[in-house]
N, C-alpha and C positions, 0 to 999 in steps of 0.2 A: 877289277878295281871299281867298276860301277857298283858292285855289292858294298864296297867300303863306303862309298859316298852315301848310299842309302842308309847304312848303319849310322853314319855320323848324323844324318838328318833325323833318324829315329829318336835320337836323344832328346829332341824337343818336339817330336811328333809333327814337324812341319813337312808333311808328306808330299806336298805339291811343289817343294822348292828344291828339287834335285839339281845338282851342279851340272853345268854345261861345259863343252869344250874338252880339252885333253884331260884324261883321267890320271893325274899324277898325285903324289902325296900333297903337293901344295893345293891342289883342287879340293882335297878332303878338308884341309885346314880352312880354306876359304869358304867351303860349304858350311862348316861349323860357325864361322864368323858371320856368314850371311844369316844363319839361323838366329844368332843373338840379335843382329841388327833388325831382322824382320819381326821378331816376337817381343822385343823390348827387353827389359831387365830380367835377370835371373840366370842361374848357371845353365850352361849348354847341355848338361847331362840330366836335366830334370825339368819337367813341365807338368802343370796341373790345369785341367779344364773342367769347368762346372756348368751344368745345365741350369736353367731357371727352375724355380719352384713351380710345379704343375700338378694338376689333378686329372690329367688326361688318361693315365694308365695307373690304376690303383688296385692292389690286391685286397680281397676280403679274406682274412685268415681267421678261421673260426668265427668268434663273435666280435672280433676287433676290426674296425674300419679305419683306414688312414686317408684323410682328405688331402694330404700333401706329400709329394715325393721330389727328390732332387738327386742327381747322379754326378759323381766326380770321377774323372779319369786322371790317374797319376802315372806318368810315363818316365822311366829311366832308360839307360842305354840298352838294356836287354829285356827288362821286365815291365809289366804294367799291373796296376791295381784299379779295379772298378768298384767304387763304393756307392751304393744306393741307399739313401736314408728315407725311411717312411716316417711321417710326422703325424702327430695327433691334432695338429692345427693346419689350416690351409695356407699359412705363411711360411711354413718350414722353419719354425723356431723351436718347436718342442719335439725332440726325437722320440720315436716310439721303438723302432728297431733299425738296425743297420745291417745290410747285407754286403759282405766284401767278397770279391772274386779276384783271384790273382793268377798270373801266368806269364807266358812269354809271347813275343810277337815274331812272326816269320814274314819278312818283306819279300814279295814275289816279283815286283817290278811295276812298271807304269801300267795304269789301268787303260784297257782298250775301250772301255765304255764311258769313262768320265775323264775328259781332258784335265791334266794337271794333278790328278789323283793317283794313288798307288793301290794296287791290290795287295792285301795282307791277310794272313791267317792269325787269329787270336787264339792261342792255346790256353784254355782255362784249366788250371791244375787243381785249385781248391775253391770251395764255396763255404763261407761261414756266416753265421747269424749271431748278432748280439742284441739282447733286449735291454732297453734303456730306462724302463721304469717298472716298479714293483707290480702294479696292477696288470700290466701286460704279461709279466713273468707268470703271475698266478693264472691268468687266462690261458697262456700257452701250456702250462702244466696240466690244467684241467682238461684241455682239449687234446692233449698228447700231440702237439704240433711237431711235425717231422718225425713222428713215431718215437719221440723220447717219452718214456713212460715212468720215470722215477724221480720226478721233480728236478730234473737237470737244469731247467730254465731258471736263471737268476740274473739280477741286474748286473750288467757289465761283464758277464761271463760269455766268452765267445765259444760257440758250439759249431763243430764241423758238420755241415749238412751235405757234403759233396756227393755222397751216395744216397741221400735221403730226399733231395729236392726234386722228386719225380711226381709228387701228388699235388692236388689243387690246394691243399692246406699247408704246404711247405714253401716258404719264400725262396726266391732265387732259382737258379737253374743247376742241374746236376753237373758235376765235374768228375773226371776229365771230359772235355769236349772241345771241339774246334769250331769257331765262328768264322766263316768266310766273309771278309769285309772289303769295302772300298773306302779309302780314307782321304779326306781333303782338308787342308788348312788354308784359310784365307782371312786376312785382316784380323789376326789374333783369335780366330775362331776355328774350332775343330768340328768337322761335319763327317758323319759316318753314313754307311749305306742305308738303303730304305728298309731292309729287314734282314739282319744277319742270321736270324734263326731259320731262314729258308734253306733247303738243301743245296741250292745254287747261289753263287756270289751275286749280290745285288747289282743291277745294271744302272742304278742311279743313286743320287745322294738324297737323304732325307733333309730337305730344307726347313722343315718345321721343328727339328730337334737340333739346336745349336749349343755347343759347349764353348764357353768363353774362357780364355786364359786367365788364370788367377794371379 
């Protein structure tokens, strides 16, 4: 039944608010209500969290440079979508490309390393890239980004790079893959592990990368 409580809380990704006491059906309902109360307005089966616009980690893809990037996590009852936008301006107002990664979440239980957090595995199933302006599409085609060789890059055309995102000039990470995570939600903020790309689960939270509920 503890698994059911975790599943209910997953719907809003408030991973640190697991229900206490007797594990009955009423507890699951109360956990869901607690989620709504804690996170504010919005349906209990969906939540969206966005990072600030930052220039801390930016890819140089071919001849194109992106001075701004922002990441959004959308979480439903069973699935997640991670959308990372790369912008041609430092204020994240002019989209250059959008990388979307989708998959499922496996909740493993309370984190032993971070009080109040949960250990989770993010199962990434697909990785796609969408170009948002013609100049970048032309540059991507010229440079054969992600090993597309026949002018496939076009504005607002989503291309699957799941098996192609292995080189330095292809945005995103390859799928399928599993990211071992530690997840904490506090005061309407989503925080993740220090480095989910490491082979082992992070032992701490990255306090410098905060995702605010939208």
